[in-house]
CHARMM-style PDB file with segment names, atoms N, HN, CA, C and O in Angstrom:
ATOM      1  N   UNK     1      16.950  11.348   3.172  1.00  0.00      PROA
ATOM      2  CA  UNK     1      16.044  10.494   3.515  1.00  0.00      PROA
ATOM      3  C   UNK     1      16.078   9.080   3.427  1.00  0.00      PROA
ATOM      4  O   UNK     1      16.290   8.438   4.456  1.00  0.00      PROA
ATOM      5  N   UNK     2      15.851   8.345   2.052  1.00  0.00      PROA
ATOM      6  HN  UNK     2      15.678   8.866   1.216  1.00  0.00      PROA
ATOM      7  CA  UNK     2      16.385   7.147   1.807  1.00  0.00      PROA
ATOM      8  C   UNK     2      17.407   6.859   0.776  1.00  0.00      PROA
ATOM      9  O   UNK     2      17.480   7.591  -0.211  1.00  0.00      PROA
ATOM     10  N   UNK     3      18.055   6.036   0.898  1.00  0.00      PROA
ATOM     11  HN  UNK     3      17.995   5.440   1.699  1.00  0.00      PROA
ATOM     12  CA  UNK     3      19.166   5.981  -0.099  1.00  0.00      PROA
ATOM     13  C   UNK     3      18.693   5.620  -1.676  1.00  0.00      PROA
ATOM     14  O   UNK     3      19.239   6.101  -2.669  1.00  0.00      PROA
ATOM     15  N   UNK     4      17.612   4.712  -1.701  1.00  0.00      PROA
ATOM     16  HN  UNK     4      17.169   4.321  -0.894  1.00  0.00      PROA
ATOM     17  CA  UNK     4      17.086   4.756  -3.069  1.00  0.00      PROA
ATOM     18  C   UNK     4      15.616   4.379  -3.180  1.00  0.00      PROA
ATOM     19  O   UNK     4      14.995   4.294  -2.120  1.00  0.00      PROA
ATOM     20  N   UNK     5      15.057   4.171  -4.182  1.00  0.00      PROA
ATOM     21  HN  UNK     5      15.562   4.240  -5.043  1.00  0.00      PROA
ATOM     22  CA  UNK     5      13.711   3.855  -4.352  1.00  0.00      PROA
ATOM     23  C   UNK     5      13.173   2.656  -3.559  1.00  0.00      PROA
ATOM     24  O   UNK     5      12.125   2.698  -2.914  1.00  0.00      PROA
ATOM     25  N   UNK     6      14.114   1.397  -3.677  1.00  0.00      PROA
ATOM     26  HN  UNK     6      14.965   1.363  -4.201  1.00  0.00      PROA
ATOM     27  CA  UNK     6      13.743   0.443  -2.805  1.00  0.00      PROA
ATOM     28  C   UNK     6      13.519   0.420  -1.345  1.00  0.00      PROA
ATOM     29  O   UNK     6      12.720  -0.269  -0.711  1.00  0.00      PROA
ATOM     30  N   UNK     7      14.469   1.400  -0.876  1.00  0.00      PROA
ATOM     31  HN  UNK     7      15.118   1.959  -1.391  1.00  0.00      PROA
ATOM     32  CA  UNK     7      14.513   1.503   0.526  1.00  0.00      PROA
ATOM     33  C   UNK     7      13.370   2.550   0.521  1.00  0.00      PROA
ATOM     34  O   UNK     7      12.786   2.441   1.599  1.00  0.00      PROA
ATOM     35  N   UNK     8      12.916   3.329  -0.091  1.00  0.00      PROA
ATOM     36  HN  UNK     8      13.390   3.417  -0.967  1.00  0.00      PROA
ATOM     37  CA  UNK     8      11.567   4.184   0.004  1.00  0.00      PROA
ATOM     38  C   UNK     8      10.478   3.514   0.192  1.00  0.00      PROA
ATOM     39  O   UNK     8       9.723   3.751   1.135  1.00  0.00      PROA
ATOM     40  N   UNK     9      10.237   2.450  -0.826  1.00  0.00      PROA
ATOM     41  HN  UNK     9      10.850   2.258  -1.592  1.00  0.00      PROA
ATOM     42  CA  UNK     9       9.115   1.451  -1.147  1.00  0.00      PROA
ATOM     43  C   UNK     9       9.027   0.888   0.302  1.00  0.00      PROA
ATOM     44  O   UNK     9       8.090   1.187   1.043  1.00  0.00      PROA
ATOM     45  N   UNK    10      10.097   0.013   0.696  1.00  0.00      PROA
ATOM     46  HN  UNK    10      10.858  -0.229   0.094  1.00  0.00      PROA
ATOM     47  CA  UNK    10      10.391  -0.817   1.867  1.00  0.00      PROA
ATOM     48  C   UNK    10       9.439   0.099   3.180  1.00  0.00      PROA
ATOM     49  O   UNK    10       8.442  -0.263   3.804  1.00  0.00      PROA
ATOM     50  N   UNK    11      10.144   1.246   3.246  1.00  0.00      PROA
ATOM     51  HN  UNK    11      10.954   1.541   2.739  1.00  0.00      PROA
ATOM     52  CA  UNK    11       9.511   2.060   4.331  1.00  0.00      PROA
ATOM     53  C   UNK    11       7.997   2.077   4.205  1.00  0.00      PROA
ATOM     54  O   UNK    11       7.227   1.768   5.115  1.00  0.00      PROA
ATOM     55  N   UNK    12       7.719   2.390   3.229  1.00  0.00      PROA
ATOM     56  HN  UNK    12       8.345   2.641   2.491  1.00  0.00      PROA
ATOM     57  CA  UNK    12       6.076   2.685   3.027  1.00  0.00      PROA
ATOM     58  C   UNK    12       5.125   1.522   3.473  1.00  0.00      PROA
ATOM     59  O   UNK    12       4.103   1.600   4.154  1.00  0.00      PROA
ATOM     60  N   UNK    13       5.955  -0.001   2.699  1.00  0.00      PROA
ATOM     61  HN  UNK    13       6.785  -0.065   2.145  1.00  0.00      PROA
ATOM     62  CA  UNK    13       5.231  -1.122   3.019  1.00  0.00      PROA
ATOM     63  C   UNK    13       5.276  -1.370   4.591  1.00  0.00      PROA
ATOM     64  O   UNK    13       4.296  -1.799   5.199  1.00  0.00      PROA
ATOM     65  N   UNK    14       6.306  -1.111   5.108  1.00  0.00      PROA
ATOM     66  HN  UNK    14       7.102  -0.762   4.613  1.00  0.00      PROA
ATOM     67  CA  UNK    14       6.245  -1.468   6.626  1.00  0.00      PROA
ATOM     68  C   UNK    14       5.320  -0.311   7.074  1.00  0.00      PROA
ATOM     69  O   UNK    14       4.386  -0.730   7.758  1.00  0.00      PROA
ATOM     70  N   UNK    15       5.317   0.998   6.883  1.00  0.00      PROA
ATOM     71  HN  UNK    15       6.075   1.338   6.327  1.00  0.00      PROA
ATOM     72  CA  UNK    15       4.254   1.732   7.647  1.00  0.00      PROA
ATOM     73  C   UNK    15       2.754   1.544   7.239  1.00  0.00      PROA
ATOM     74  O   UNK    15       1.796   1.938   7.904  1.00  0.00      PROA
ATOM     75  N   UNK    16       2.701   0.903   6.083  1.00  0.00      PROA
ATOM     76  HN  UNK    16       3.480   0.583   5.543  1.00  0.00      PROA
ATOM     77  CA  UNK    16       0.939   0.258   5.971  1.00  0.00      PROA
ATOM     78  C   UNK    16       0.851  -1.042   6.845  1.00  0.00      PROA
ATOM     79  O   UNK    16      -0.226  -1.369   7.345  1.00  0.00      PROA
ATOM     80  N   UNK    17       1.720  -1.605   6.983  1.00  0.00      PROA
ATOM     81  HN  UNK    17       2.594  -1.340   6.578  1.00  0.00      PROA
ATOM     82  CA  UNK    17       1.680  -2.949   8.002  1.00  0.00      PROA
ATOM     83  C   UNK    17       1.597  -2.695   9.090  1.00  0.00      PROA
ATOM     84  O   UNK    17       0.726  -3.321   9.694  1.00  0.00      PROA
ATOM     85  N   UNK    18       2.297  -1.839   9.771  1.00  0.00      PROA
ATOM     86  HN  UNK    18       3.005  -1.331   9.281  1.00  0.00      PROA
ATOM     87  CA  UNK    18       2.549  -1.377  11.355  1.00  0.00      PROA
ATOM     88  C   UNK    18       1.006  -0.696  11.483  1.00  0.00      PROA
ATOM     89  O   UNK    18       0.254  -1.234  12.296  1.00  0.00      PROA
ATOM     90  N   UNK    19       0.574   0.297  10.828  1.00  0.00      PROA
ATOM     91  HN  UNK    19       1.185   0.734  10.168  1.00  0.00      PROA
ATOM     92  CA  UNK    19      -0.645   1.025  10.802  1.00  0.00      PROA
ATOM     93  C   UNK    19      -1.875   0.288  10.571  1.00  0.00      PROA
ATOM     94  O   UNK    19      -2.953   0.859  10.739  1.00  0.00      PROA
ATOM     95  N   UNK    20      -1.819  -0.908  10.208  1.00  0.00      PROA
ATOM     96  HN  UNK    20      -0.944  -1.371  10.072  1.00  0.00      PROA
ATOM     97  CA  UNK    20      -2.922  -1.716   9.911  1.00  0.00      PROA
ATOM     98  C   UNK    20      -3.824  -1.267   8.753  1.00  0.00      PROA
ATOM     99  O   UNK    20      -5.023  -1.546   8.769  1.00  0.00      PROA
ATOM    100  N   UNK    21      -3.148  -0.429   7.538  1.00  0.00      PROA
ATOM    101  HN  UNK    21      -2.175  -0.202   7.526  1.00  0.00      PROA
ATOM    102  CA  UNK    21      -3.983  -0.089   6.366  1.00  0.00      PROA
ATOM    103  C   UNK    21      -4.120  -0.820   5.480  1.00  0.00      PROA
ATOM    104  O   UNK    21      -4.793  -0.502   4.499  1.00  0.00      PROA
ATOM    105  N   UNK    22      -3.521  -1.986   5.591  1.00  0.00      PROA
ATOM    106  HN  UNK    22      -2.974  -2.244   6.388  1.00  0.00      PROA
ATOM    107  CA  UNK    22      -3.703  -3.181   4.448  1.00  0.00      PROA
ATOM    108  C   UNK    22      -5.143  -3.509   4.254  1.00  0.00      PROA
ATOM    109  O   UNK    22      -5.498  -3.850   3.126  1.00  0.00      PROA
ATOM    110  N   UNK    23      -5.970  -3.450   5.170  1.00  0.00      PROA
ATOM    111  HN  UNK    23      -5.682  -3.173   6.087  1.00  0.00      PROA
ATOM    112  CA  UNK    23      -7.150  -4.052   4.998  1.00  0.00      PROA
ATOM    113  C   UNK    23      -8.088  -2.909   4.317  1.00  0.00      PROA
ATOM    114  O   UNK    23      -9.106  -3.166   3.674  1.00  0.00      PROA
ATOM    115  N   UNK    24      -7.549  -1.535   4.580  1.00  0.00      PROA
ATOM    116  HN  UNK    24      -6.722  -1.326   5.102  1.00  0.00      PROA
ATOM    117  CA  UNK    24      -8.221  -0.604   3.658  1.00  0.00      PROA
ATOM    118  C   UNK    24      -8.010  -0.432   2.205  1.00  0.00      PROA
ATOM    119  O   UNK    24      -8.880   0.000   1.448  1.00  0.00      PROA
ATOM    120  N   UNK    25      -6.539  -0.870   1.763  1.00  0.00      PROA
ATOM    121  HN  UNK    25      -5.833  -1.220   2.379  1.00  0.00      PROA
ATOM    122  CA  UNK    25      -6.136  -0.933   0.534  1.00  0.00      PROA
ATOM    123  C   UNK    25      -6.933  -2.256  -0.114  1.00  0.00      PROA
ATOM    124  O   UNK    25      -7.463  -2.264  -1.225  1.00  0.00      PROA
ATOM    125  N   UNK    26      -6.901  -3.292   0.762  1.00  0.00      PROA
ATOM    126  HN  UNK    26      -6.470  -3.286   1.665  1.00  0.00      PROA
ATOM    127  CA  UNK    26      -7.538  -4.571  -0.066  1.00  0.00      PROA
ATOM    128  C   UNK    26      -9.112  -4.280  -0.142  1.00  0.00      PROA
ATOM    129  O   UNK    26      -9.749  -4.799  -1.059  1.00  0.00      PROA
ATOM    130  N   UNK    27      -9.711  -3.521   0.729  1.00  0.00      PROA
ATOM    131  HN  UNK    27      -9.193  -3.099   1.473  1.00  0.00      PROA
ATOM    132  CA  UNK    27     -10.880  -3.182   0.357  1.00  0.00      PROA
ATOM    133  C   UNK    27     -11.590  -2.128  -0.660  1.00  0.00      PROA
ATOM    134  O   UNK    27     -12.748  -1.884  -0.999  1.00  0.00      PROA
ATOM    135  N   UNK    28     -10.250  -1.614  -0.981  1.00  0.00      PROA
ATOM    136  HN  UNK    28      -9.309  -1.812  -0.705  1.00  0.00      PROA
ATOM    137  CA  UNK    28     -10.505  -0.377  -2.059  1.00  0.00      PROA
ATOM    138  C   UNK    28     -11.306   1.112  -1.253  1.00  0.00      PROA
ATOM    139  O   UNK    28     -12.060   1.956  -1.737  1.00  0.00      PROA
ATOM    140  N   UNK    29     -10.796   0.966   0.023  1.00  0.00      PROA
ATOM    141  HN  UNK    29     -10.184   0.280   0.416  1.00  0.00      PROA
ATOM    142  CA  UNK    29     -11.473   2.156   0.640  1.00  0.00      PROA
ATOM    143  C   UNK    29     -10.224   2.937   0.661  1.00  0.00      PROA
ATOM    144  O   UNK    29      -9.188   2.611   1.239  1.00  0.00      PROA
ATOM    145  N   UNK    30     -10.434   4.007  -0.034  1.00  0.00      PROA
ATOM    146  HN  UNK    30     -11.276   4.272  -0.504  1.00  0.00      PROA
ATOM    147  CA  UNK    30      -9.462   4.890  -0.638  1.00  0.00      PROA
ATOM    148  C   UNK    30      -9.691   6.174   0.565  1.00  0.00      PROA
ATOM    149  O   UNK    30      -8.764   6.785   1.097  1.00  0.00      PROA
ATOM    150  N   UNK    31     -11.042   6.378   0.807  1.00  0.00      PROA
ATOM    151  HN  UNK    31     -11.795   5.881   0.374  1.00  0.00      PROA
ATOM    152  CA  UNK    31     -11.095   7.410   1.770  1.00  0.00      PROA
ATOM    153  C   UNK    31     -10.443   6.882   3.115  1.00  0.00      PROA
ATOM    154  O   UNK    31      -9.557   7.563   3.631  1.00  0.00      PROA
ATOM    155  N   UNK    32     -10.850   5.683   3.707  1.00  0.00      PROA
ATOM    156  HN  UNK    32     -11.570   5.130   3.288  1.00  0.00      PROA
ATOM    157  CA  UNK    32     -10.263   5.233   4.636  1.00  0.00      PROA
ATOM    158  C   UNK    32      -8.778   5.388   5.007  1.00  0.00      PROA
ATOM    159  O   UNK    32      -8.455   5.912   6.073  1.00  0.00      PROA
ATOM    160  N   UNK    33      -7.822   4.900   4.067  1.00  0.00      PROA
ATOM    161  HN  UNK    33      -8.084   4.474   3.202  1.00  0.00      PROA
ATOM    162  CA  UNK    33      -6.471   4.706   3.880  1.00  0.00      PROA
ATOM    163  C   UNK    33      -6.071   6.257   3.803  1.00  0.00      PROA
ATOM    164  O   UNK    33      -5.216   6.659   4.594  1.00  0.00      PROA
ATOM    165  N   UNK    34      -6.654   7.155   2.880  1.00  0.00      PROA
ATOM    166  HN  UNK    34      -7.348   6.829   2.237  1.00  0.00      PROA
ATOM    167  CA  UNK    34      -6.200   8.411   2.898  1.00  0.00      PROA
ATOM    168  C   UNK    34      -6.643   9.171   4.171  1.00  0.00      PROA
ATOM    169  O   UNK    34      -6.036  10.226   4.361  1.00  0.00      PROA
ATOM    170  N   UNK    35      -7.413   8.895   4.913  1.00  0.00      PROA
ATOM    171  HN  UNK    35      -7.905   8.039   4.759  1.00  0.00      PROA
ATOM    172  CA  UNK    35      -7.808   9.346   6.191  1.00  0.00      PROA
ATOM    173  C   UNK    35      -6.823   9.108   7.209  1.00  0.00      PROA
ATOM    174  O   UNK    35      -6.420  10.117   7.789  1.00  0.00      PROA
ATOM    175  N   UNK    36      -6.284   7.856   7.601  1.00  0.00      PROA
ATOM    176  HN  UNK    36      -6.611   7.037   7.130  1.00  0.00      PROA
ATOM    177  CA  UNK    36      -5.448   7.343   8.240  1.00  0.00      PROA
ATOM    178  C   UNK    36      -4.095   7.912   7.912  1.00  0.00      PROA
ATOM    179  O   UNK    36      -3.412   8.399   8.812  1.00  0.00      PROA
ATOM    180  N   UNK    37      -3.633   7.871   6.545  1.00  0.00      PROA
ATOM    181  HN  UNK    37      -4.189   7.475   5.813  1.00  0.00      PROA
ATOM    182  CA  UNK    37      -2.596   8.261   5.898  1.00  0.00      PROA
ATOM    183  C   UNK    37      -2.070   9.842   6.359  1.00  0.00      PROA
ATOM    184  O   UNK    37      -1.110  10.156   7.062  1.00  0.00      PROA
ATOM    185  N   UNK    38      -2.985  10.609   5.746  1.00  0.00      PROA
ATOM    186  HN  UNK    38      -3.765  10.354   5.175  1.00  0.00      PROA
ATOM    187  CA  UNK    38      -2.785  12.068   5.329  1.00  0.00      PROA
ATOM    188  C   UNK    38      -3.741  12.835   6.745  1.00  0.00      PROA
ATOM    189  O   UNK    38      -3.778  14.057   6.888  1.00  0.00      PROA
ATOM    190  N   UNK    39      -4.260  12.129   7.433  1.00  0.00      PROA
ATOM    191  HN  UNK    39      -4.229  11.136   7.317  1.00  0.00      PROA
ATOM    192  CA  UNK    39      -4.800  12.784   8.487  1.00  0.00      PROA
ATOM    193  C   UNK    39      -6.462  13.399   7.913  1.00  0.00      PROA
ATOM    194  O   UNK    39      -7.006  13.139   6.839  1.00  0.00      PROA
ATOM    195  N   UNK    40      -6.931  14.191   8.940  1.00  0.00      PROA
ATOM    196  HN  UNK    40      -6.489  14.402   9.812  1.00  0.00      PROA
ATOM    197  CA  UNK    40      -8.467  14.498   8.743  1.00  0.00      PROA
ATOM    198  C   UNK    40      -8.669  15.460   7.757  1.00  0.00      PROA
ATOM    199  O   UNK    40      -9.815  15.802   7.465  1.00  0.00      PROA
ATOM    200  N   UNK    41      -7.518  16.024   7.113  1.00  0.00      PROA
ATOM    201  HN  UNK    41      -6.587  15.746   7.351  1.00  0.00      PROA
ATOM    202  CA  UNK    41      -8.068  17.367   6.132  1.00  0.00      PROA
ATOM    203  C   UNK    41      -7.712  16.200   4.806  1.00  0.00      PROA
ATOM    204  O   UNK    41      -7.593  16.783   3.728  1.00  0.00      PROA
ATOM    205  N   UNK    42      -7.566  14.996   4.744  1.00  0.00      PROA
ATOM    206  HN  UNK    42      -7.662  14.523   5.620  1.00  0.00      PROA
ATOM    207  CA  UNK    42      -7.192  14.351   3.479  1.00  0.00      PROA
ATOM    208  C   UNK    42      -8.238  14.859   2.446  1.00  0.00      PROA
ATOM    209  O   UNK    42      -7.904  14.840   1.261  1.00  0.00      PROA
ATOM    210  N   UNK    43      -9.301  15.248   2.738  1.00  0.00      PROA
ATOM    211  HN  UNK    43      -9.572  15.264   3.700  1.00  0.00      PROA
ATOM    212  CA  UNK    43     -10.617  15.191   1.633  1.00  0.00      PROA
ATOM    213  C   UNK    43     -10.192  16.609   0.815  1.00  0.00      PROA
ATOM    214  O   UNK    43     -10.345  16.736  -0.400  1.00  0.00      PROA
ATOM    215  N   UNK    44      -9.595  17.718   1.755  1.00  0.00      PROA
ATOM    216  HN  UNK    44      -9.471  17.615   2.741  1.00  0.00      PROA
ATOM    217  CA  UNK    44      -9.380  18.906   0.763  1.00  0.00      PROA
ATOM    218  C   UNK    44      -8.172  18.661   0.033  1.00  0.00      PROA
ATOM    219  O   UNK    44      -7.972  19.661  -0.656  1.00  0.00      PROA
ATOM    220  N   UNK    45      -7.321  17.857  -0.137  1.00  0.00      PROA
ATOM    221  HN  UNK    45      -7.484  17.044   0.423  1.00  0.00      PROA
ATOM    222  CA  UNK    45      -6.391  17.830  -1.152  1.00  0.00      PROA
ATOM    223  C   UNK    45      -6.847  16.439  -2.130  1.00  0.00      PROA
ATOM    224  O   UNK    45      -6.095  15.867  -2.919  1.00  0.00      PROA
ATOM    225  N   UNK    46      -8.046  16.138  -1.888  1.00  0.00      PROA
ATOM    226  HN  UNK    46      -8.656  16.603  -1.247  1.00  0.00      PROA
ATOM    227  CA  UNK    46      -8.602  15.088  -2.613  1.00  0.00      PROA
ATOM    228  C   UNK    46      -7.671  13.816  -2.821  1.00  0.00      PROA
ATOM    229  O   UNK    46      -7.434  13.250  -3.888  1.00  0.00      PROA
ATOM    230  N   UNK    47      -7.098  13.430  -1.285  1.00  0.00      PROA
ATOM    231  HN  UNK    47      -7.290  13.889  -0.418  1.00  0.00      PROA
ATOM    232  CA  UNK    47      -6.093  12.041  -1.912  1.00  0.00      PROA
ATOM    233  C   UNK    47      -6.992  10.781  -2.191  1.00  0.00      PROA
ATOM    234  O   UNK    47      -6.636   9.896  -2.970  1.00  0.00      PROA
ATOM    235  N   UNK    48      -8.127  10.762  -1.534  1.00  0.00      PROA
ATOM    236  HN  UNK    48      -8.416  11.481  -0.902  1.00  0.00      PROA
ATOM    237  CA  UNK    48      -8.711   9.522  -1.745  1.00  0.00      PROA
ATOM    238  C   UNK    48      -9.266   9.424  -3.274  1.00  0.00      PROA
ATOM    239  O   UNK    48      -9.449   8.360  -3.865  1.00  0.00      PROA
ATOM    240  N   UNK    49      -9.493  10.677  -3.792  1.00  0.00      PROA
ATOM    241  HN  UNK    49      -9.344  11.541  -3.312  1.00  0.00      PROA
ATOM    242  CA  UNK    49      -9.534  10.514  -5.344  1.00  0.00      PROA
ATOM    243  C   UNK    49      -8.424  10.158  -6.100  1.00  0.00      PROA
ATOM    244  O   UNK    49      -8.394   9.338  -7.017  1.00  0.00      PROA
ATOM    245  N   UNK    50      -7.467  10.862  -5.634  1.00  0.00      PROA
ATOM    246  HN  UNK    50      -7.492  11.529  -4.889  1.00  0.00      PROA
ATOM    247  CA  UNK    50      -6.133  10.619  -6.472  1.00  0.00      PROA
ATOM    248  C   UNK    50      -5.508   9.240  -6.385  1.00  0.00      PROA
ATOM    249  O   UNK    50      -4.670   8.931  -7.232  1.00  0.00      PROA
ATOM    250  N   UNK    51      -5.909   8.236  -5.259  1.00  0.00      PROA
ATOM    251  HN  UNK    51      -6.590   8.487  -4.571  1.00  0.00      PROA
ATOM    252  CA  UNK    51      -5.584   6.951  -4.917  1.00  0.00      PROA
ATOM    253  C   UNK    51      -6.501   6.210  -5.997  1.00  0.00      PROA
ATOM    254  O   UNK    51      -6.039   5.422  -6.822  1.00  0.00      PROA
ATOM    255  N   UNK    52      -7.739   6.523  -5.908  1.00  0.00      PROA
ATOM    256  HN  UNK    52      -8.114   7.164  -5.238  1.00  0.00      PROA
ATOM    257  CA  UNK    52      -8.987   6.047  -6.930  1.00  0.00      PROA
ATOM    258  C   UNK    52      -8.440   6.026  -8.261  1.00  0.00      PROA
ATOM    259  O   UNK    52      -8.456   4.966  -8.887  1.00  0.00      PROA
ATOM    260  N   UNK    53      -7.910   7.176  -8.818  1.00  0.00      PROA
ATOM    261  HN  UNK    53      -7.897   8.037  -8.310  1.00  0.00      PROA
ATOM    262  CA  UNK    53      -7.592   7.514 -10.173  1.00  0.00      PROA
ATOM    263  C   UNK    53      -6.189   6.918 -10.623  1.00  0.00      PROA
ATOM    264  O   UNK    53      -5.930   6.689 -11.804  1.00  0.00      PROA
ATOM    265  N   UNK    54      -5.322   6.693  -9.593  1.00  0.00      PROA
ATOM    266  HN  UNK    54      -5.532   6.880  -8.633  1.00  0.00      PROA
ATOM    267  CA  UNK    54      -3.988   5.814  -9.695  1.00  0.00      PROA
ATOM    268  C   UNK    54      -4.540   4.491  -9.660  1.00  0.00      PROA
ATOM    269  O   UNK    54      -4.345   3.888 -10.716  1.00  0.00      PROA
ATOM    270  N   UNK    55      -5.143   3.867  -8.820  1.00  0.00      PROA
ATOM    271  HN  UNK    55      -5.302   4.356  -7.962  1.00  0.00      PROA
ATOM    272  CA  UNK    55      -5.731   2.670  -9.124  1.00  0.00      PROA
ATOM    273  C   UNK    55      -6.142   2.190 -10.139  1.00  0.00      PROA
ATOM    274  O   UNK    55      -5.731   1.116 -10.577  1.00  0.00      PROA
ATOM    275  N   UNK    56      -7.210   3.048 -10.809  1.00  0.00      PROA
ATOM    276  HN  UNK    56      -7.544   3.920 -10.453  1.00  0.00      PROA
ATOM    277  CA  UNK    56      -7.832   2.780 -12.261  1.00  0.00      PROA
ATOM    278  C   UNK    56      -6.960   2.903 -13.175  1.00  0.00      PROA
ATOM    279  O   UNK    56      -7.342   2.311 -14.184  1.00  0.00      PROA
ATOM    280  N   UNK    57      -5.778   3.484 -13.330  1.00  0.00      PROA
ATOM    281  HN  UNK    57      -5.468   3.966 -12.510  1.00  0.00      PROA
ATOM    282  CA  UNK    57      -5.026   3.814 -14.495  1.00  0.00      PROA
ATOM    283  C   UNK    57      -4.056   2.422 -14.140  1.00  0.00      PROA
ATOM    284  O   UNK    57      -3.515   2.100 -15.197  1.00  0.00      PROA
ATOM    285  N   UNK    58      -3.706   1.620 -13.185  1.00  0.00      PROA
ATOM    286  HN  UNK    58      -4.145   1.882 -12.326  1.00  0.00      PROA
ATOM    287  CA  UNK    58      -2.615   0.837 -13.206  1.00  0.00      PROA
ATOM    288  C   UNK    58      -3.316  -0.601 -13.282  1.00  0.00      PROA
ATOM    289  O   UNK    58      -2.734  -1.653 -13.546  1.00  0.00      PROA
ATOM    290  N   UNK    59      -4.939  -0.413 -12.946  1.00  0.00      PROA
ATOM    291  HN  UNK    59      -5.412   0.441 -12.732  1.00  0.00      PROA
ATOM    292  CA  UNK    59      -5.518  -1.702 -13.164  1.00  0.00      PROA
ATOM    293  C   UNK    59      -5.637  -2.106 -14.509  1.00  0.00      PROA
ATOM    294  OT1 UNK    59      -6.125  -3.203 -14.782  1.00  0.00      PROA
TER     295      UNK     59
END
């Protein structure tokens, strides 16, 4: 896949920018980001709630 963590992070950042997901993150719109990134079944796996928990943990 990618040769190291830095390459993986760079790819993720580029994906977020190209797919115009930065505004969702800036607004803390976890559901909007998860829907765009993971697809319409994002709620089934609670990706939005996992993002919220991760944000609260690192904040």
